[in-house]
MITI-114606 format. One line per 8 residues: their letters; for each residue y, x, z of N, C-alpha, C. Coordinates in steps of 0.001 Angstrom, whole numbers, plus 500000, padded with zeros to 6 digits. Example, Ala and Ser with C-alpha at 12.3 -4.5 7.8 and 13.67 -1.06 7.14 Angstrom:
BEGIN
as = 494310:513190:507800:495500:512300:507800:496700:513200:507800 | 497750:512850:507080:498940:513670:507140:500030:512900:507870
This chain:
BEGIN
xxxxxxxx = 493209:693534:116843:493612:692157:116542:494005:691461:117839 | 495125:690719:117783:495555:689979:118958:494689:688733:119102 | 494165:688473:120309:493302:687315:120555:494040:686291:121393 | 494014:685043:120952:494636:683969:121718:493524:683246:122466 | 493524:683282:123762:492488:682684:124601:493021:681403:125225 | 492203:680390:125302:492579:679125:125916:491476:678689:126865 | 491774:678610:128138:490781:678128:129103:490936:676626:129231 | 489890:675891:129576:489916:674424:129576:491070:673840:130363
xxxxxxxx = 491456:674473:131472:492493:673895:132312:493903:674091:131736 | 493992:674855:130677:495322:675212:130172:495753:674373:128983 | 494962:673431:128526:495318:672670:127333:496585:671850:127538 | 496741:671303:128704:497947:670525:128962:499185:671410:128980 | 499006:672639:129452:500134:673559:129517:500632:673900:128115 | 499720:674019:127160:500094:674312:125784:500986:673215:125232 | 500722:671995:125595:501443:670862:125038:502793:670618:125711 | 503177:671523:126601:504471:671362:127274:505613:671420:126261
xxxxxxxx = 505352:672043:125110:506379:672132:124073:506415:670825:123283 | 506749:669737:123958:506668:668415:123345:507797:668139:122367 | 508784:669031:122272:509888:668800:121338:509620:669438:119981 | 508392:669880:119748:507989:670418:118456:506830:669595:117904 | 506644:669669:116580:505539:668960:115920:504296:669841:116001 | 503509:669641:117057:502339:670490:117313:501082:669626:117360 | 500040:670130:116695:498729:669464:116699:497670:670494:117062 | 496757:670120:117954:495645:671003:118323:494339:670342:117878
xxxxxxxx = 493548:671107:117133:492234:670626:116705:491161:671533:117279 | 489957:670966:117466:488844:671807:117925:488155:672418:116715 | 487062:673142:116998:486397:673874:115907:485748:672948:114892 | 485535:671682:115290:484972:670704:114356:486053:670054:113499 | 487291:670386:113787:488377:669826:112992:488915:668521:113511 | 488528:668135:114745:489006:666884:115309:490271:667139:116121 | 491251:666270:115959:492525:666408:116658:492369:665977:118101 | 492631:666901:119015:492448:666591:120431:493782:666512:121184
xxxxxxxx = 494819:667051:120642:496121:666988:121313:497225:666856:120258 | 498233:666070:120574:499402:665922:119712:500653:665880:120587 | 501783:666044:119972:503056:665879:120679:503728:664599:120210 | 504822:664248:120837:505511:663015:120506:506076:663023:119089 | 506271:664222:118521:506811:664317:117164:505714:664409:116106 | 504478:664553:116528:503382:664713:115573:503258:663491:114678 | 503015:663734:113406:502793:662664:112445:504036:662129:111782 | 505214:662477:112273:506431:661881:111704:506607:662252:110243
xxxxxxxx = 506185:663446:109869:506317:663869:108473:505218:663280:107590 | 504139:662785:108223:503005:662263:107455:503029:660750:107345 | 503992:660136:107989:504098:658680:107925:503151:657962:108863 | 502683:658640:109891:501786:658023:110874:502303:658338:112275 | 501770:657584:113272:502195:657813:114651:501284:658844:115304 | 501725:659439:116414:500864:660389:117133:499528:659771:117541 | 499544:658472:117948:498304:657798:118369:497329:657674:117218 | 497864:657473:116023:496993:657338:114846:496360:658672:114461
xxxxxxxx = 496941:659772:114904:496363:661080:114614:495335:661488:115647 | 495563:661129:116899:494708:661585:117991:493267:661113:117798 | 492336:662066:117821:490907:661761:117677:490418:661771:116248 | 491338:661798:115275:490929:661789:113879:490479:663169:113442 | 489667:663228:112382:489220:664478:111790:490204:664889:110706 | 490589:666143:110719:491542:666594:109707:490910:666557:108314 | 489577:666630:108263:488889:666544:106979:489053:665142:106399 | 488939:664122:107277:489114:662743:106819:490554:662508:106367
xxxxxxxx = 491494:663034:107172:492896:662856:106816:493225:663531:105493 | 492612:664674:105249:492836:665358:103983:492271:664566:102824 | 491070:664000:103002:490438:663215:101929:491212:661931:101653 | 491881:661409:102690:492689:660191:102522:494053:660501:101891 | 494340:661746:101739:495604:662118:101113:496786:662131:102058 | 496515:662084:103380:497631:662148:104338:498348:663487:104209 | 497582:664535:104002:498143:665852:103729:497112:666680:102985 | 497561:667654:102274:496673:668573:101582:497414:669882:101292
xxxxxxxx = 496791:671049:101525:495460:671235:102119:495546:671248:103639 | 494371:671141:104286:494300:671245:105744:494261:672718:106128 | 494983:673074:107169:495050:674471:107551:493913:674870:108487 | 493371:673918:109258:492369:674241:110275:491140:674951:109716 | 490469:674416:108665:489265:675104:108174:489539:676514:107675 | 490729:676730:107125:491057:678060:106631:491239:679037:107788 | 491855:678583:108888:492040:679433:110060:490688:679770:110689 | 489810:678763:110765:488474:678993:111342:487692:679986:110492
xxxxxxxx = 487831:679817:109193:487093:680691:108284:487587:682142:108345 | 488908:682338:108353:489471:683684:108284:489755:684287:109662 | 489745:683443:110689:489951:683886:112072:491270:684642:112255 | 492312:684106:111643:493630:684707:111828:494707:683661:111554 | 495894:684006:111953:497028:683115:111769:497348:682983:110284 | 497598:681736:109828:497907:681482:108431:499153:680608:108312 | 499888:680828:107230:501053:680002:106929:500918:679518:105493 | 501050:678214:105274:500935:677684:103924:501829:676461:103757
xxxxxxxx = 502049:676078:102488:502845:674894:102176:501897:673725:101993 | 502183:672633:102675:501332:671451:102673:502120:670282:102097 | 501450:669471:101277:502108:668297:100702:501585:667047:101376 | 502487:666122:101686:502097:664894:102387:501980:663731:101405 | 501459:662618:101915:501292:661424:101084:502640:660856:100655 | 503673:661134:101426:505012:660643:101097:505755:661562:100135 | 505105:662658:099716:505725:663569:098762:506525:664696:099380 | 506524:664752:100697:507251:665840:101348:506444:667118:101300
xxxxxxxx = 507167:668233:101349:506499:669526:101437:506750:670082:102827 | 505634:670515:103461:505703:671016:104827:505278:672470:104860 | 505984:673248:105664:505551:674615:105924:504767:674564:107234 | 503448:674781:107143:502601:674630:108320:501997:675974:108716 | 501994:676232:110000:501446:677463:110553:500252:677125:111414 | 499116:677751:111135:497910:677548:111937:497580:678817:112715 | 497311:678667:114014:497061:679822:114865:495741:679631:115612 | 494815:680578:115496:493508:680425:116156:493587:680708:117662
xxxxxxxx = 492753:679976:118435:492568:680242:119856:491080:680510:120064 | 490782:681705:120579:489394:682150:120662:488798:681857:122035 | 487459:681653:122037:486750:681508:123309:486306:682891:123779 | 485489:682904:124831:485074:684184:125411:484145:684959:124501 | 483507:684264:123539:482653:684939:122563:483412:685322:121294 | 484718:685160:121378:485604:685507:120269:485339:684669:119024 | 484983:683451:119250:484863:682483:118171:486058:681535:118253 | 486486:681008:117109:487610:680094:117104:487186:678789:117755
xxxxxxxx = 487839:678479:118858:487515:677229:119569:488532:676142:119263 | 489774:676532:119132:490841:675581:118824:491762:676185:117759 | 492415:675295:117049:493469:675709:116118:494744:674952:116484 | 495770:675712:116762:497082:675127:117053:497921:675218:115783 | 498438:674093:115335:499279:674090:114131:500623:673445:114441 | 501623:673969:113845:502960:673370:113971:503625:673448:112608 | 504468:672462:112332:504993:672346:110969:506471:671997:110962 | 507093:672368:109819:508498:672038:109559:508601:671564:108123
xxxxxxxx = 509452:670585:107902:509688:670145:106543:510432:671245:105797 | 510003:671519:104571:510593:672607:103803:512089:672409:103624 | 512524:671153:103460:513954:670897:103287:514738:671336:104515 | 514148:671150:105708:514803:671603:106932:514928:673128:106942 | 513861:673766:106502:513885:675221:106455:514877:675723:105420 | 514998:674986:104315:515947:675396:103303:517377:675311:103825 | 517627:674239:104616:518946:674120:105220:519208:675299:106143 | 518179:675619:106968:518314:676757:107866:518503:678049:107073
xxxxxxxx = 517722:678183:105991:517810:679380:105164:519197:679500:104541 | 519699:678370:104001:521016:678395:103395:522085:678739:104429 | 521918:678184:105636:522883:678477:106698:522854:679968:107037 | 521638:680504:107194:521518:681919:107530:522064:682797:106414 | 521787:682375:105166:522310:683143:104043:523837:683098:104010 | 524395:681898:104257:525848:681789:104265:526446:682589:105420 | 525731:682562:106574:526201:683341:107719:526157:684831:107404 | 525057:685242:106763:524927:686653:106390:525998:687041:105372
xxxxxxxx = 526247:686120:104413:527270:686386:103417:528647:686507:104059 | 528913:685610:105027:530194:685665:105719:530335:686962:106509 | 529237:687369:107157:529267:688617:107917:529513:689805:106987 | 528854:689775:105822:529068:690853:104859:530517:690873:104393 | 531084:689656:104175:532471:689581:103739:533410:690154:104799 | 533173:689738:106047:534023:690219:107143:533890:691734:107291 | 532625:692217:107225:532410:693661:107328:533112:694389:106186 | 533010:693791:104989:533651:694413:103843:535159:694454:103974
xxxxxxxx = 535735:693335:104465:537179:693298:104653:537615:694294:105716 | 536827:694359:106799:537177:695292:107858:537063:696727:107362 | 535990:696981:106572:535842:698328:106012:537014:698652:105085 | 537442:697604:104342:538595:697809:103458:539845:698100:104272 | 540033:697297:105356:541200:697521:106212:541158:698885:106863 | 539950:699305:107248:539835:700619:107890:540112:701740:106912 | 539666:701554:105674:539782:702662:104738:540909:702539:103750 | 541645:701370:103815:542665:701118:102823:543718:702218:102790
xxxxxxxx = 543833:702875:101632:544849:703888:101368:544822:705045:102363 | 543669:705278:102967:543597:706373:103931:543154:707686:103287 | 542885:707644:102002:542511:708860:101299:543794:709591:100913 | 544137:710630:101646:545412:711329:101466:545162:712705:100872 | 545688:712921:099687:545530:714228:099054:546340:715293:099777 | 547445:714892:100336:548308:715846:101027:549701:715274:101173 | 550433:715801:102104:551803:715361:102324:552730:716526:101995 | 553845:716218:101344:554777:717264:100936:555543:717789:102144
xxxxxxxx = 555428:719067:102398:556124:719682:103533:556861:720935:103088 | 557546:720827:101962:558299:721969:101457:559662:722086:102129 | 560127:721001:102718:561420:721037:103395:561214:721210:104897 | 562248:721701:105562:562171:721892:107011:561970:720551:107716 | 562656:719509:107211:562563:718197:107856:561147:717635:107823 | 560510:717681:106642:559172:717111:106530:558134:717967:107250 | 558336:719272:107258:557416:720143:107985:557476:719841:109480 | 558683:719653:109994:558843:719332:111409:558203:717976:111724
xxxxxxxx = 558393:717002:110830:557821:715669:111043:556296:715720:111050 | 555715:716504:110138:554257:716603:110086:553698:717275:111335 | 554374:718313:111806:553922:718969:113036:553931:717981:114203 | 554957:717159:114272:555032:716156:115336:553908:715132:115200 | 553648:714717:113971:552604:713717:113742:551242:714231:114182 | 550917:715458:113818:549619:716032:114178:549505:716242:115685 | 550615:716583:116307:550602:716763:117761:550417:715427:118470 | 551142:714408:118018:551069:713092:118659:549753:712379:118381
xxxxxxxx = 549037:712804:117333:547742:712176:117020:546747:712359:118154 | 546931:713398:118964:545998:713675:120059:546197:712746:121249 | 547280:711968:121231:547576:711099:122365:547589:709639:121925 | 547309:708750:122878:547272:707330:122577:548588:706617:122840 | 549626:707352:123190:550910:706733:123506:551499:706054:122268 | 552208:704946:122503:552894:704258:121411:553983:705157:120847 | 554284:704967:119565:555348:705774:118957:556040:704990:117858 | 557222:705456:117507:558028:704834:116464:558238:705846:115347
xxxxxxxx = 558098:705377:114106:558421:706202:112937:559601:705545:112248 | 560707:706277:112145:561929:705738:111550:562295:706511:110292 | 562915:705800:109362:563363:706434:108131:563619:705380:107076 | 564318:705730:106003:564623:704751:104947:563371:704321:104203 | 563487:703212:103494:562361:702692:102709:561874:703731:101707 | 560559:703820:101590:559974:704719:100610:559950:706173:101007 | 560318:706475:102273:560376:707874:102700:559020:708407:103150 | 558001:707536:103229:556660:707985:103592:556246:707632:105004
xxxxxxxx = 556846:706603:105599:556542:706252:106989:555097:705784:107145 | 554639:704926:106241:553254:704450:106320:552267:705602:106143 | 552610:706529:105264:551753:707697:105043:551588:708492:106331 | 552671:708685:107054:552601:709430:108310:551809:708668:109366 | 551911:707339:109374:551120:706544:110310:549628:706733:110036 | 549264:706799:108759:547863:707000:108396:547380:708400:108755 | 548267:709377:108600:547913:710744:108984:547625:710809:110476 | 548464:710159:111269:548263:710143:112718:546921:709500:113057
xxxxxxxx = 546612:708388:112400:545333:707717:112647:544158:708601:112249 | 544242:709213:111078:543148:710044:110574:542834:711214:111494 | 543862:711761:112132:543671:712945:112970:543527:712605:114442 | 543368:711320:114750:543207:710904:116143:541734:710663:116450 | 541445:710450:117722:540072:710138:118130:539653:708761:117649 | 540602:707972:117143:540314:706618:116667:540081:706570:115154 | 539940:707709:114521:539871:707757:113062:538709:706944:112493 | 537640:706773:113274:536507:705996:112786:536654:704510:112998
xxxxxxxx = 537741:704084:113632:537969:702671:113904:538978:702099:112905 | 539334:700838:113131:540188:700123:112178:541612:700663:112136 | 542190:700648:110946:543614:700958:110745:544228:699706:110140 | 545019:698991:110929:545590:697723:110493:547103:697849:110431 | 547664:697614:109242:549108:697677:109064:549641:696281:108798 | 550584:695836:109621:551119:694479:109545:552587:694537:109143 | 552947:693745:108134:554350:693622:107744:554972:692542:108620 | 555626:692959:109697:556175:692005:110663:557176:691061:110020
xxxxxxxx = 557932:691542:109066:558934:690701:108439:558339:689587:107600 | 557045:689691:107258:556402:688686:106411:555621:687651:107216 | 555520:687836:108542:554777:686891:109384:555738:685804:109856 | 555535:684545:109440:556442:683468:109862:556472:683333:111378 | 557657:683048:111893:557828:682949:113336:556940:681869:113933 | 556732:680783:113181:555967:679642:113709:554493:679967:113921 | 553970:680945:113207:552542:681278:113367:552363:682713:113849 | 553441:683287:114378:553403:684686:114789:552335:684927:115849
xxxxxxxx = 552328:684126:116911:551375:684328:118010:549950:684162:117522 | 549707:683126:116724:548345:682893:116215:547880:684044:115340 | 548812:684603:114530:548448:685706:113635:548011:686938:114411 | 548611:687134:115576:548284:688311:116357:547173:688039:117373 | 547248:686918:118064:546329:686699:119180:545224:685697:118883 | 545315:684964:117783:544267:684015:117454:542956:684714:117143 | 541890:683930:117087:540574:684507:116801:540597:685165:115420 | 540213:686428:115370:540257:687177:114126:541657:687644:113767
xxxxxxxx = 542593:687583:114747:543958:688022:114507:544063:689534:114455 | 545302:690012:114292:545520:691437:114108:545058:692260:115307 | 545266:691737:116516:544836:692481:117695:543316:692629:117729 | 542611:691556:117330:541147:691629:117291:540680:692641:116252 | 541287:692602:115069:540878:693513:114001:541141:694972:114353 | 542216:695189:115108:542600:696565:115442:541980:697058:116741 | 541091:696267:117334:540493:696661:118609:539901:698071:118523 | 540300:698930:119444:539871:700329:119549:540404:701193:118397
xxxxxxxx = 541195:700594:117514:541758:701352:116402:543261:701492:116520 | 543934:701497:115369:545381:701685:115310:546031:700465:114686 | 547048:699936:115352:547810:698801:114839:549218:699279:114503 | 549594:699149:113228:550912:699583:112761:551780:698349:112550 | 552907:698286:113234:553849:697176:113123:554982:697607:112201 | 554823:697291:110932:555793:697726:109918:557002:696800:109897 | 558177:697372:109591:559437:696631:109525:559677:695829:110796 | 559407:696458:111932:559573:695771:113209:561035:695443:113476
xxxxxxxx = 561945:696161:112818:563365:695896:113010:563815:694587:112366 | 562943:693937:111605:563293:692676:110965:562917:691461:111803 | 562284:691689:112951:561872:690564:113798:563074:689880:114433 | 562989:688558:114541:564045:687805:115215:563957:688029:116723 | 564992:687627:117441:565018:687760:118898:563839:687027:119533 | 563561:685830:119056:562469:685030:119628:561114:685686:119365 | 560927:686199:118147:559656:686843:117813:559490:688152:118569 | 560598:688870:118778:560535:690082:119598:560043:689748:121008
xxxxxxxx = 560536:688631:121550:560123:688213:122889:558629:687904:122931 | 558127:687228:121878:556694:686928:121796:555880:688218:121774 | 556314:689149:120915:555579:690402:120772:555607:691199:122070 | 556737:691181:122746:556865:691891:124016:555819:691413:125019 | 555619:690100:125097:554634:689544:126035:553215:689913:125617 | 552957:689904:124320:551614:690264:123842:551288:691724:124174 | 552264:692600:123937:552023:694024:124142:551921:694383:125619 | 552442:693487:126480:552366:693752:127921:550933:693695:128423
xxxxxxxx = 550055:693030:127652:548642:692976:128024:548002:694333:127734 | 547027:694664:128527:546345:695950:128375:545324:695858:127249 | 545652:696406:126095:544757:696316:124935:544312:697719:124519 | 543097:697776:124045:542525:699073:123664:542884:699409:122228 | 544186:699477:121937:544643:699826:120594:545761:700850:120680 | 545945:701574:119571:547049:702526:119448:548160:701835:118661 | 549362:701819:119201:550481:701135:118564:551406:702128:117882 | 551729:701842:116611:552726:702610:115880:553699:701609:115277
xxxxxxxx = 554971:701729:115612:556007:700852:115062:556778:701594:113978 | 557040:700910:112871:557777:701501:111756:559073:700726:111560 | 560157:701463:111417:561463:700820:111276:562297:701544:110229 | 563042:700759:109430:563945:701350:108446:565258:701782:109081 | 565536:701268:110271:566788:701588:110962:566475:702145:112345 | 567502:702640:113020:567332:703191:114360:567163:702061:115376 | 565998:701985:115999:565766:700956:117005:566668:701166:118220 | 566941:702424:118515:567797:702708:119671:569205:702169:119436
xxxxxxxx = 569747:702380:118246:571068:701855:117933:571071:700330:117956 | 570020:699736:117421:569929:698274:117421:569840:697743:118844 | 569136:698467:119711:569047:698050:121105:570426:698093:121763 | 571165:699178:121537:572496:699306:122138:573464:698261:121595 | 573193:697795:120377:574040:696747:119789:573571:695349:120176 | 572511:695272:120983:571988:693973:121406:571147:693283:120361 | 570686:694012:119325:569895:693414:118251:568399:693642:118429 | 568027:694421:119432:566610:694678:119686:566391:694662:121195
xxxxxxxx = 565359:693950:121619:565113:693771:123053:564834:695108:123741 | 565485:695305:124859:565373:696572:125574:563948:696822:126050 | 563303:695790:126628:561944:695961:127150:560973:696316:126030 | 561116:695648:124876:560234:695931:123745:560489:697340:123217 | 561746:697752:123197:562088:699109:122749:561357:700151:123578 | 561380:700000:124906:560757:701004:125763:559229:700912:125740 | 558693:699737:125361:557245:699636:125188:556786:700476:123994 | 557608:700510:122957:557218:701158:121703:557727:702594:121577
xxxxxxxx = 558910:702841:122100:559630:704081:121821:559247:705186:122806 | 557935:705424:122965:557489:706518:123840:557691:707849:123128 | 557385:707875:121834:557628:709069:121009:558285:708631:119715 | 558938:709560:119044:559670:709223:117821:559462:710284:116754 | 559203:709827:115523:559170:710698:114348:560229:710171:113385 | 561144:711032:112986:562204:710650:112056:561942:711279:110690 | 561957:710452:109659:561813:710929:108283:563152:710796:107573 | 563573:711853:106918:564856:711856:106218:564692:711303:104800
xxxxxxxx = 565797:710859:104253:565806:710393:102867:565456:711557:101937 | 564891:711223:100802:564435:712256:099872:565592:713109:099351 | 566783:712508:099234:567936:713279:098735:568349:714381:099712 | 567911:714256:100972:568186:715288:101965:567064:716317:102030 | 566037:716140:101193:564896:717052:101184:564658:717531:099753 | 565580:718294:099190:565463:718682:097775:564188:719451:097468 | 563705:720232:098424:562463:720983:098177:561283:720029:097975 | 561262:718945:098763:560195:717958:098609:560341:717199:097297
xxxxxxxx = 561588:716902:096929:561824:716202:095663:561348:717041:094495 | 561673:718327:094521:561249:719233:093443:559726:719251:093306 | 559033:719348:094443:557569:719381:094419:556990:718037:093969 | 557633:716955:094385:557122:715623:094040:557279:715339:092559 | 558359:715800:091963:558547:715621:090518:557397:716260:089751 | 557095:717504:090088:556025:718232:089396:554671:717577:089655 | 554411:717258:090912:553123:716672:091291:552895:715328:090613 | 553921:714495:090560:553784:713156:089985:553521:713212:088492
xxxxxxxx = 554214:714094:087789:553987:714222:086348:552552:714678:086081 | 552037:715588:086901:550649:716030:086745:549678:714864:086997 | 549959:714059:088007:549102:712916:088316:549136:711885:087192 | 550298:711681:086601:550402:710748:085482:549618:711259:084279 | 549586:712573:084097:548789:713145:083020:547313:712867:083206 | 546840:712965:084449:545440:712656:084752:545160:711170:084569 | 546129:710342:084936:545953:708894:084833:545891:708436:083387 | 546771:708970:082542:546863:708495:081163:546210:709426:080154
xxxxxxxx = 545675:710535:080612:544889:711393:079746:545658:712194:078729 | 546929:712463:079000:547713:713306:078083:548689:714135:078902 | 548600:715445:078750:549426:716345:079548:550856:716375:079026 | 551800:716086:079916:553221:716164:079586:553940:716902:080706 | 555184:717282:080422:555988:717915:081460:557441:717529:081265 | 558228:717709:082318:559649:717410:082246:560381:718543:081536 | 561299:718180:080666:562146:719212:080069:563052:719777:081164 | 563564:720982:080950:564430:721604:081941:565627:720717:082268
xxxxxxxx = 566254:720134:081222:567434:719307:081441:567097:718060:082264 | 565965:717409:081937:565581:716206:082675:565229:716544:084116 | 564538:717666:084268:564121:718102:085609:565334:718349:086511 | 566309:719088:086006:567497:719396:086793:568315:718133:087057 | 568390:717269:086049:569151:716030:086246:568523:715152:087335 | 567205:715039:087327:566530:714206:088325:566731:714743:089733 | 566904:716051:089851:567171:716640:091168:568530:716233:091716 | 569422:715770:090856:570773:715415:091292:570888:713984:091808
xxxxxxxx = 569966:713124:091411:570133:711694:091683:569964:711368:093167 | 570476:710215:093562:570476:709838:094976:569109:709359:095462 | 568352:708670:094619:567018:708185:094956:567008:707385:096261 | 567764:706298:096261:567806:705453:097451:566446:704843:097767 | 565624:704671:096741:564280:704142:096955:563273:705221:097298 | 563741:706468:097387:562913:707604:097781:561681:707753:096896 | 560515:708063:097471:559326:708394:096672:558936:707278:095711 | 559052:706038:096158:558657:704915:095296:559503:704865:094032
xxxxxxxx = 560807:705032:094219:561703:704977:093074:561443:706135:092125 | 561229:707325:092667:560972:708493:091815:559725:708265:090974 | 558667:707818:091602:557420:707627:090860:557587:706557:089777 | 558293:705484:090107:558496:704419:089135:559255:704936:087909 | 560319:705676:088137:561121:706206:087029:560313:707199:086201 | 559554:708057:086869:558755:709041:086136:557680:708361:085295 | 557055:707328:085830:555997:706658:085063:556572:705937:083858 | 557712:705291:084046:558362:704633:082912:558754:705654:081846
xxxxxxxx = 559286:706775:082284:559703:707817:081340:558506:708450:080649 | 557422:708617:081395:556197:709209:080851:555657:708345:079712 | 555635:707040:079923:555116:706127:078905:556076:706006:077722 | 557358:706180:077981:558357:706073:076915:558351:707306:076020 | 558042:708452:076589:558106:709699:075842:557024:709758:074768 | 557419:710182:073577:556468:710315:072472:556092:711772:072228 | 556699:712678:072988:556441:714100:072833:555810:714660:074110 | 555447:715937:074051:554843:716585:075216:555865:716796:076321
xxxxxxxx = 557149:716865:075931:558223:717022:076899:558900:715689:077177 | 559138:715392:078451:559893:714200:078842:561356:714619:078931 | 562170:714066:078057:563573:714481:077984:564473:713468:078686 | 565742:713803:078764:566723:712890:079362:566764:711569:078600 | 566559:711630:077282:566587:710417:076456:565413:709489:076765 | 564357:710017:077368:563197:709193:077721:563393:708457:079046 | 564400:708850:079825:564643:708203:081112:565184:706798:080902 | 564949:705886:081851:565592:704569:081771:567101:704736:081627
xxxxxxxx = 567732:703853:080905:569148:704023:080554:570028:704255:081780 | 569779:703474:082849:570652:703592:084019:570383:704856:084833 | 569403:705657:084400:569136:706932:085069:569572:708128:084228 | 570111:707870:083060:570563:708966:082208:571985:709381:082608 | 572314:710672:082498:573661:711118:082868:574648:710859:081747 | 575922:710738:082147:576976:710706:081133:577041:712084:080473 | 577601:712122:079283:577597:713370:078523:578243:714518:079297 | 579342:714217:080030:580041:715285:080732:579390:715640:082064
xxxxxxxx = 578291:714931:082413:577615:715210:083674:576336:716015:083492 | 575952:716271:082253:574722:716999:082020:574876:718451:082453 | 573876:718926:083183:573967:720250:083793:573634:721353:082806 | 572531:721235:082095:572160:722213:081096:571842:723580:081668 | 570768:723675:082441:570371:724941:083066:569029:725391:082509 | 568925:726652:082162:567635:727215:081792:566935:727669:083061 | 565686:727250:083269:565000:727516:084530:564307:728865:084575 | 564040:729441:083417:563236:730666:083381:563867:731753:084238
xxxxxxxx = 563084:732330:085129:563518:733466:085922:564381:733114:087109 | 564625:731821:087342:565493:731428:088449:564642:730963:089635 | 565022:731374:090841:564318:730945:092047:564809:729562:092440 | 564015:728850:093238:564402:727510:093655:565705:727503:094455 | 565919:728396:095432:567191:728389:096166:568401:728547:095248 | 568256:729445:094259:569364:729643:093313:569590:728389:092487 | 568477:727807:092032:568580:726589:091239:569237:725473:092044 | 568829:725319:093298:569380:724260:094136:570870:724473:094376
xxxxxxxx = 571290:725732:094502:572711:726029:094661:573498:725577:093436 | 572958:725874:092266:573625:725499:091020:573721:723986:090907 | 572583:723321:091216:572554:721862:091138:573519:721256:092152 | 573528:721797:093372:574404:721284:094420:575866:721380:093981 | 576213:722493:093399:577594:722675:092940:577948:721651:091871 | 577005:721436:090932:577272:720484:089863:577390:719066:090411 | 576551:718727:091383:576610:717401:091998:577953:717194:092684 | 578402:718210:093402:579689:718118:094096:580838:717980:093103
xxxxxxxx = 580769:718719:092000:581825:718633:090985:581865:717230:090372 | 580686:716673:090079:580630:715320:089524:581140:714296:090534 | 580740:714457:091793:581184:713530:092831:582690:713614:093021 | 583237:714840:092928:584678:715020:093102:585456:714285:092014 | 584877:714218:090812:585527:713505:089725:585491:711987:089941 | 584412:711513:090566:584212:710075:090706:584956:709468:091892 | 585024:710177:093009:585518:709584:094244:586798:710262:094707 | 587693:709476:095304:589022:709962:095656:589000:710894:096853
xxxxxxxx = 588170:710590:097860:588213:711349:099111:586847:711938:099435 | 586875:712930:100307:585606:713513:100760:584825:712519:101618 | 585511:711576:102218:584814:710531:102984:583973:709671:102049 | 584549:709278:100910:583787:708511:099921:582639:709347:099368 | 582918:710618:099104:581855:711498:098612:580708:711570:099612 | 581045:711696:100887:580016:711796:101923:579167:710535:101970 | 579803:709360:101850:579059:708098:101882:578103:708003:100704 | 578551:708403:099528:577712:708321:098339:576595:709351:098333
xxxxxxxx = 576876:710526:098884:575881:711600:098883:574940:711527:100093 | 575259:710673:101061:574389:710514:102218:574462:711659:103204 | 575598:712329:103260:575785:713420:104224:577108:713189:104952 | 577377:713998:105957:578604:713821:106731:579808:714355:105969 | 581005:713866:106357:582228:714324:105708:582498:715809:105952 | 582261:716328:107187:582419:717777:107382:581474:718598:106512 | 580275:718072:106259:579329:718799:105397:579859:718875:103979 | 580482:717791:103517:581053:717799:102171:582143:718860:102072
xxxxxxxx = 583037:718879:103080:584122:719863:103071:583568:721278:103085 | 582556:721503:103910:581960:722845:104015:581322:723266:102697 | 580626:722347:102030:579960:722677:100773:580974:722893:099649 | 582058:722131:099673:583102:722333:098663:583708:723728:098789 | 583937:724150:100028:584476:725495:100258:583466:726562:099841 | 582192:726293:100123:581139:727247:099759:581126:727509:098259 | 581321:726448:097476:581267:726589:096018:582656:726740:095406 | 583669:726948:096271:585036:727183:095800:585546:726034:094954
xxxxxxxx = 585270:724824:095409:585758:723635:094743:586931:723096:095546 | 588058:722895:094904:589252:722437:095617:589012:721085:096253 | 589474:720954:097513:589291:719688:098243:590446:718740:098040 | 591621:719233:097660:592765:718341:097475:593396:718001:098802 | 594335:717067:098808:595085:716691:100015:594889:715213:100361 | 593774:714686:099970:593584:713240:100168:592532:712943:101204 | 592247:713893:102105:591176:713649:103074:591651:712682:104137 | 590711:711941:104699:591012:711005:105764:590081:711222:106911
């Protein structure tokens, strides 16, 4: 048991805490010391308490119960709720002070009004609640969409991009990920974070185009801003190519500071080309463009598109609890489309078609109207026994034949198909499709 000893010369030293409501009584229950705040809760002055017996004060109803006799009786520290004559409730703590014979010689008591404690309690609870909220939000930001089942690497382009991402994850250098919307740029940024030494820290993705110029600096550098949240983690600056000249200048100055974060910039367009055209600040470009990962449009990655079609339909079956599959005609037709929205557009169309279909097979008729082929454009291929390269050759030929009917020149065909004009000419020759005399 801890013993509190008080020697006669030390009584004044105990009372040095004059900014608290402290009362000292002797073993007879008589008040021998008070502070300037003593008695304020009881409606009396400190002088009116000094020398009085706590037993008398209790009988007069100044307070009840008295803590001193209970402390003397039990010889230990006690805490109880005391009611005053004014109707207040006090939380009072009594602490014994022992003499050399280990008998209680003095009782030191100090008290707080319960309402004051409730305010403190409510404040602490609100503070704890706020901390839990902040922790929860940070945990959400750290873990948001970081659960990756896998990335499609059936094409040479995506395989090369993934190898670069995994290699660059080992370094803290800033990097840029470029590619069209929906091509998977954010996914690759998350892969880099997951495989880096910072994987246990925050992953913060900011849509730069959505941050108003007037509050840009505050959003990044203000208390609780993006830089603070991403401390020691990864900060992804999405759609950085949409920043105005003035905002680029602000960001350039912010990034010039030495911060313990990993920077990944995402752009739908080539930052290097924009820099050469005077649309992107040169200094900011070189701050960010230490390494580069380029993602191609989905129409340039037919192997990935083929795998994504199958994978998405399977996922929709798990989501809606009914197994369906694409009919051969619908499957081949979807492989021909341009998919300017890339993965997002494909998934949206498949989900709409999945819900529209009333049979186990999703047919061309189940596709949204603007995604259905004209009658003379339907390919009609049986897939059984055919390898993917052979199938892709057949589809490529059909796409070229349809494009040749629609557009006058190979230049127009190239623009619509998203490939170069020489590639169009080469593919037309490969499939023995006449090029005509209208090239430019």
